[in-house]
N, C-alpha and C positions, 0 to 999 in steps of 0.2 A: 572441882574438888579442892578442898583446902587441906593439904596434907604436908607432912614432913616439915615441921617447924624447926626441928633441931637435927643435925646430922654430925656425927663424929666418927673417926676411924681409930681403931686400936689394933696393932699388929700382935698376932699370937703365934705360938709355936706351930711350925708346919713341917711337912716332910721335905725331903730333898727335891721332890718334883713339884711342890706347890708351896707358895708362901701365903699362908692364910692370914687374913685380917678381918676386923669387924667394922661394919658400918651400922650406925644406930640412927633411927629416925622416929619421929612422932607424928601422929595426926591429932584431930581434936579430941579423941577418946583414948587412944592406945599408944604405947611405945613399943618399938620393935628393934630387932637386931638381925643382921645378916652376915654370914661368913662368906668372904669372897677370896678368890685367888689373885693376889696382887701381881703375879707374873703374867696374868692374862688380861687383867683390866685394872686401871688405876682408880684410886679413890676419887680423883677429880672427875673422871668420866661418869662414875656412878652418881656423883653429886649433880653433874650436869643433866643426867637422865631424870633425876628427882625433880630438878628445877623445871624441866621441860614438861613432864607429864603429870606431876603431882602438886605443882604450885602454879602461881599465876605471874611468874616473873617476866613473861614475854607477852602479856596481854596488852592490847590497845584499849585503854579505859576512858580516856578523856573525851567527853562529848558534851554538847550543850545541856545545861540544866535550867530550863525556862519554865516557870510555873505561872507567870503573869507577864503582861507586856513590858513592864518596867524592868524585868530581868534581862531583857535583850541587850541593854546598854552595858551590862556587867560581864558579857561574854569575853573570853580570852582564847581565841582560836590558835594563838601562837603556842599555847600549852600543848595542844595536840601535835603540832609539828615537832616540838621538842621531845615529847614522849615517843612518838613513832620513830624518830631518828635514833633514839637511845635503844629501844627494845629491838628494833629491826637490825641494827648493827650488831648488838649483842647476840642475837639469835643466829645471824649469819656466821659469826665467829665461834659459835658453841661447838666444842669438841665432843663428839659422841662416838659410841661403838660403830664400826663400819659394817653394820648388819642392815638388811632391808627394812625391818620395822623401824629402827631408830632414825635411819636416814629418811624414810618415807614420812614418818611422823613430823620430823623437822620441816620437810618440804610442805606438808599440809599446814603446819603452823605458820610458815612464812606466807602462804596463800591466804590464810585466815587473817593475818595481820594486815595484808594489803587490802583485802575486802573491807575490813572494819575501818581502816584508815580512810579509804575513799568514801565510805558511807558517812563517817563522822565529819569529814572535811566538807562534803556537800551540805550536810546538816548545818554546820556553822555558817557557811557562805549564804545559805538561803535566808537566814535571818536578816542579812544585810541587803541581799539581792535575790529575790525569789526566783529569778530566771536561771540561777545557778542549778536549779533542779533539772533543767533541760539536759544537762550533760551527764547526769547520773543514770547509769544503766542497771536495771534489776530484772530478774526473771519472774518476779511477782507482778502480775498486771495491776494489782491494786496500787502499787507505787506510782505508776504513771497516772492512774485515775485521780489519786489524791493530789499529785503534782499539778494536773490540769486545773483542778479546783483552786489550789493555792495561787497559781499564776493568773487565773482569770479574776479572782477576787469577787467582790459584789455578791450577787444572788447565788452564784455557783458555789462560792466559799461558804456562804451562810447555810445552804442546803446540805452540803457535806458535813458541816458542823452539827446540824440538827440530827442527821442520820447517825453519825458516830455517837452522839450523846445518847440518843434513844437506845442504840445497841449496848452502850456501856451501862446505862441505867438498868437495862434488863438483866445484866449479869451482876449487878451490885446488890448488896444486902439491904441498902437503903435507897431505892430508886427515886423516891420522892425528893430526897435531899439533892440528888444529882440534877433532877429537872428544875428544882427551885434555883439552884446556882446558875444553871443555864439561862433561865428566864431573867434573872437579875442582870447577868452579863449581856443578854440580848437587848435589854432596855437601856444599856449604857451607851454613851456617845462613842465609846471605844469598842463597840461590838465587833467591828471587823478585825481589830487587833486581837481581841479575845478569841475570835474564830480562828485566826491564823495560828495562834499559839496552840490551840487545841488540836486542830487538824494536822499540823506538821508533826506534833508529838504522837498523838494517838491514831492518826491515819497514816500519813506518809512514813513517819519514823518506825512505828511498830511493824508496818508491812515490809519495809526494807530490812529491818533487823531479823525478821522471821526467816529469811532465806540466806542469811550469812552462813556459809558452811564452815563449821569449826573442825579442828582436828579431832576433838572429842566426839563429834557427830560421826566421823568416819571410823574411829576405833572405839570399840565398846570398853567399858570399865574392866570387863573380864579379860579382854585381850591385853589391855595395858598392864593389869596386874600379873598376867602370865609372863609377859615379856620382861617386866620389872624383876620378877623372881628368877628369871633365867640368868640374871647378872650375878647370882649368888650360888654358892655351893649348898647353902641351907639358910632358911630364915625361921624366925620364931617370934611370937608375941611375948613381950616382957610383962606388960601390965596394962590394964584397961580400967578407966574410971566408969562409974555407973552413968548410963545415959540420962 
């Protein structure tokens, strides 16, 4: 979810028992404001909750982008190491309300970060040394099946490439184009490199990615919104643009 692009706090008059303040935020369509008790929760903690569940501040996003064999030489795996160190350290230090939901969501996000980092790291390494796939563990059996074809090379790799291409063509609105591109690459002297690029992305990569357990898989949008609103005394929508 791409939410909460802007957030500000404004203190307003309160009673002797509560110091009321405003927190304002926006998503892609609407702007909102919530009134919170600053004696019970700080603006910083609310903002940290926003960053955790409604933005992508702690996502591990760096991964190989290879569309053709010549792209392999342009990979920069060190960018993944830098990103993971930054977002993982920031998440561990993130100050949140000491309630089960927020602490459990943080723990789930840390687990998600680690899973995605290990996946992306193996992905990068495999382009330089395909045997790196041996060390990657996944609960999806298709991951191991595609890894075996990639490590075997030759006819095993070519067969997996053909099978994946046929399956992809069947789901595509222009299957003839997909098969024509496949046949042109099959006739190329670099056919095994084309096969490797295709299978590691659409076979191994998609299979591994499909079983990464994200924090948002565990907690539904309805649960997240419910817990988010609990941080406030009241919330309201200020304005919405036409979709």
